[in-house]
N, C-alpha and C positions, 0 to 999 in steps of 0.2 A: 176805100181809103185805108192804107197800111200804116199800122203804128209799129214802130221798131223801138223795142226796149233794150237798152245796153247796161250790162252789170259793170259796176265800178270795182276794181281790185284794190282791196285795203291791205296793206302790209302790217304783219304782227310785230309787236315790239320784242326784242331779244333781251330776257332777264338773266341769262346765265352769268354774264359778267357782273351783274349786280349782286348775285348770290355769292360769287367768289370774293367780291370786295367786302361783303359783310362777314363771311365765314373766316376769312384769313386772320383778321385781328383776334377772333375768338379762339382759333387754334393756337395762335401765338401765345395768348394769355394762358390757355390750358397747359401748353407745353412748358411754359415758364414755371407754373405752380407744380407741375409734375416733376420737372427737373430739380426744382428747389427741394421738394419733399424727399426725393431719392438721394440727393447729395447732402442734405442737412444731417449733421451728426445727432444721434439719439442722445438725449440728455435727461437728467433727473435732478430734481431739487431735493437736497438733503440738509438736515440740521447739522451744522459743523460740530456742535457739542456732542453729537451721538456717534462720532467716528474718531478713530485714533490716527493722529498724524505724527510721523517721525521724520527726523532729519538724517539724510544720508551723510556718512562721515568717513574720513580716512583714518585708519588705525591698524593695529596689529591683530591679525586673525589667528586665533588659537584653535587648533583642532582638538577638542576635548569633549569628554562626556561627563555628566553629573548623575550620581545615583546615591540613594540612601543606604548606609551600612550600619549594622548594630555591633556593639562591643560584646565580645564573648571571651572567656578565658582561653589561653593558649592550649591548655590540656584539661579535659574533663573525663569523668568516669560515671557510668550509671550505677545507681544502687538498686539491685534487683532482688526480688523475692525468691529465695531458694526453696523454701517449703511454704506452700500456700496455707492461709488461715485468716482468721479474723483479728483485727487490731485489738490488742488487750491493753498495752501501755505505750505511751509516747514520751520519749525522754528529752527530745530537743525540738527546736522550732526552725522553720524555714529562715534561711539567712544566717544561722549560727555558724561559727567556726568550730570544726570538729577535728579530733585527732584520730589517727588510725587505731581501730579496735574499739572505739567509743560506741556504746549502745545507742541505737537510734529508735528502734521500735521493737516491741515484743508481740508476736502473733500467737494465736492459740487455735489448735485444731484437734478436738477430742478423738476423732476417729483415727487420725494419724498417730496420735499419742498412744492409743490402744494398740495399734498395729506395731509400733515400735516396741512396746512392752512385750507383746507376744513373740516378736522376732528375737528380742534380747533373751527371753526365757528359753526359746528353742535353741539358740546358739550356745548358751551356758550349759544346757542339757547335753548338747553334742560334745562340748568340750569335756564335760564330766565323764561321758561314755568313753571318749578316747583315752582319757587319763586312766580309767578303770581297765581298759584293754592293755595299756602299758603296764599297769600293776600286775595284771594276770600273767603277762609274759615274764615279768621279773620274778614272780612267785614260781612260775614254771622252771625258770633257770635255777632258782634257789633249791627247789626240790631235786632237780637233777644233780646239783652240786652235792646235796646231802647223800643221795644215792651213790654218787661217785666216791665219796669219802668212805662209805660203808664197804663198797666193793674193793677199794684200794686196801682197806684194813684186812679184808678176807684174803686178798692176794698176798699181803705181807705175811699173814699167818701161814698160808699155804707154802710160801717160799722158805720161811724159817723151818717148817716141818720137812720140806723137801731137802734142804741142806743137812738137817740133822739125820734124817733117815738114810740119806745117801752115804754118810760116814758109817752108820750102823750097818747098812747093807754091805758095804765094802769090808767091814770087819766080821761079816757073816753072823752078826747078832740079830739083824732084822730079816724076816722071811721075805722071799721073793714076792709073794702075794701082797704083803703089806707095802713093799716097795713099789709095786706096780700101781696100787691104789693111790699111794702118795704122788707118784708121777702124774697120774690121770687128774688128780685134784689140782695139782699145780698148773697143768696145762689148761684146765677148765677156767681156773681163776684168772690166769693171764689173758686168755682169749676174751673172757667176760669183761675184764678191766679195759682191754684195748677197744672192744666194741663200744662199751659205755663211754669211754673217753672220746671216741670219734663221734658218737651220737650227741654227746654234750657239745662238742666243737661245732658240729653242723647246726645244732639247735640254737646255740649262741649266735652263730652267723645269721641264721634266718630271723631270729628275734631282733638282732641288731638292725636288719633291714626293715622289719616291721615297725620297730620303735622309731626309726628314722622317718618312715612314712607317717606314723602317728604324730610325731612331733611337728612334721610339716603341715599336716592337717590341723593340728592344734594352733599352729602359728597363723594359718589362714583364718581359722575361726576367731582368734583373738583380734586379728586385723579387722575382720568384719564387725566384730563387737565394738572396736574402737571407732570405726566409721559410723556405725549405727548410733553410738552415743554422741558422736560429733554432729550427726544429722539432727539429733534431738535438740542440739543447741542452735540449729539453724532457724528455729522459731524466734531467736533473738537476733535481729538484724543489726550488724555493727558497721561502722565506717570502714570501707576497704582501704582508704588512705586519708591523709590529712588535707584539709581544705575548707572551703565554704560551701555549706549546704544550700542547694537551690532547687526549685520546682518540687519542694517537699511539702505535701499537703495530705498526710494520712488522716483518716477519720476513725474515731473509736467505734468498734463494732463492724466496720466495713471489711469485707472479705477480699483478699488479694490472692490470685492464683499464681502458681509457680511460673517464674519468668517475667512477671509484671515488674515494671520499674516504678519505684515510689519516690524517686528523686535523683538528683545529680550532685556530685561533689566536684567543685571547680578548684583545680590546683592554682593557688594564687601566686603564680610565678609567670607573669607576662600575660598579654592580651593580644587578640587578633580581631579583625573585622570580618563579618559575613554580610554579603549583600545579594539580593535578588535583582538581576539586571535583565532588561528587555531583550528578547531574542534578536532584535534588530542589530544589536552590537556584538553578537556572538563572534563574528569573523574579524572584529576590530579590536578585541581585547585579547591579551596573551600574557603568559607568565613573565614576570620581570619588568612589566611596564610600571612606571613611577607616577605618583600622584600626590595629593595633599588633602588635608582636612584642617578646619579651623577649630582650635580648642584654647579657651582662656585667652582670646585675642592674639593667639600665636598660630603660625602656619606649621603644621606637623607633617613631615614627609611620610608617605606610605608606599608600599610596593605590592603588586599582585603576586601572591605566592602560588595560588592554584586556581584553575578555571575548570569547574565541573560542567561539562558540555551537555549534560542531559537536560532536555527542555521539558518543563512542567508548567502547564497553564501559561505558556508563552514567555517563560522566564527561565534563566539558568543561574547557578550559584557561582559567586566569585569570593575567594578567600584572600584577605590582604593582611600583611604584617606591618607593624610600625617599624620604620627604619631605625629610630632611636627611642627606646622606651624609658630612658632615665627620667626620673622626676615626673612621670605621668601617673597621676592619681585618678584612675578611671573607675567607673562603676559598671558592672554587668548590665546590659540592656540599654546603655546610653547610645543614642543615635547620632551619626555624623553624616553630613553631606560630603561625599567623596568626589574629588575632581581628578580625573585621569587624563593626562596629556597624551595625545595620539601622534603629534608631530611638533616640529619647532614653529615658533611664531613667524608670521609673514605679513609684511606691510601691504595693505590692499584697501579697497573701498568696501565699507561694511553697511549692511542694511539690517535694522532690527527685525526680529522675528515677529510674526503676527498671524492672524486668522486668514489673511488674504491668500496665503499659500495653498490652503486647502481648495480654494475655488479656482485658482489660476495655475497651479502646479509650478509657480515661479516663472511663467512665461510672459506675463504682463502685469502692469501696476498703474494706479492712478497717481500722476504727478501734479502737485498743487501749483497753480499759477494764478495769483490774485484771488478772486472770489470763485474760482472753479478748479476742478481737478480733471486732467485730461489723460485718457488711457494711452499707455505707451508700452511697447514691447521691450522686454529686458531678458538678460541671460544671467542666471545665478550659478554659482559653483558649489563649494563645500558649505556645510552648515555645522554650527555647534548649538548648544542650548540657548544661546543669546542672539547670535547673528547669522546672516547669510553672507557669503562672499559674492560680491557683485563683479561679474566679468564684463558685461556690456549693458548699455542703456541708461545708466545713472552715473552721476558725478557728485562729488562732495558738495554739501550745502543744499542740495535739492530736498524738498519736503514731499513726502509720499504718504498715501493713506494705507495703513497696515492692518486695519480691522477687517472683519469678514466682508466678503463681496457676494454673499449669498443672494442679495437682492439687486446686484449691479452687474450680473454676468453679461447682459445684452446692452449695457449702457456704455457710451463712449465718453460722456462728459458729466461730471457731477457739479451741479450748481449749488453753491452754499447759500442757504437761506439767510437773510439778514437777522 
């Protein structure tokens, strides 16, 4: 008996569609959250009281700079030490008005004093020696003059005898031998006198030259003596001109070397302003530019006289004059805030300066709208110490955050905490 067993085919259920139907909603939800997170603006909650908010306004932009300048006299002169020494006496005080030649300080230097005395003694001795040499020459001339008188007397006697014996010889009273002796003696005395006269003449001429040289040397010695005695007086420091004494603080017993300055005398005839300006403005300032300062509730006009373009520690020197100095009672050292105009006023949109610029370089800013501030791109132009010139991106009346953006560089929205 045959038994036949037959298998029955069972069909498997297809779950692929089921998985797709389940996964699709999950993918859609995930994509939604991902898209939302990527497109959502980054925001940060901030305390409104901790930030600075300014209003954009329309007004006149002035291209100017501000810097501090100090009042100094128009003309000053240093009081220098000519001969070094220790302070022995002080006759005036800092700030006193002095007149030209008035004693200020007496110094003392025993070593220099001794040197001066030795030099003075040596010069006087040289002068005395030169005068003695002159006297010797004069005595020499006198002796020659005495000799010449004696020789001339001998010549006259010889000539008188010659004339007498000539007559006697012609009358044949005098012998030929005696007449020849008389002639020889006359010739000798004449030649002797001529020689001595020539010698005296040449001696006087030579002595005259020597005496002139001696007188010249004596004159030089006397001048040296005068300068030396004047230098001895240099220990007494006097005012080189009239004015007000400043920076004058000598101390009794303190030693000052030659060339040191112990003060300044300010000529009280006008004032000027000196300022140290940041090197950033070096190419923007020039001689002749006008500006102003505020003094006693008045605006005083000033003008740049000189720009010293040497940079020291990132700054350069500017010298300014007051355009009108009448009725200005100023004190040295008084400080003014100077405003220098670089161009004419221009009507434009203005943005107050603030710390935001350091973090954005003026390319964007947070604009306040309700309880939040939204990042916005802007374009700024020129600047002065108070404002930026707005070229694009802002309009009058908009409020913006101008404080530092140090913590907001990657933020797009600031939410103001209640």
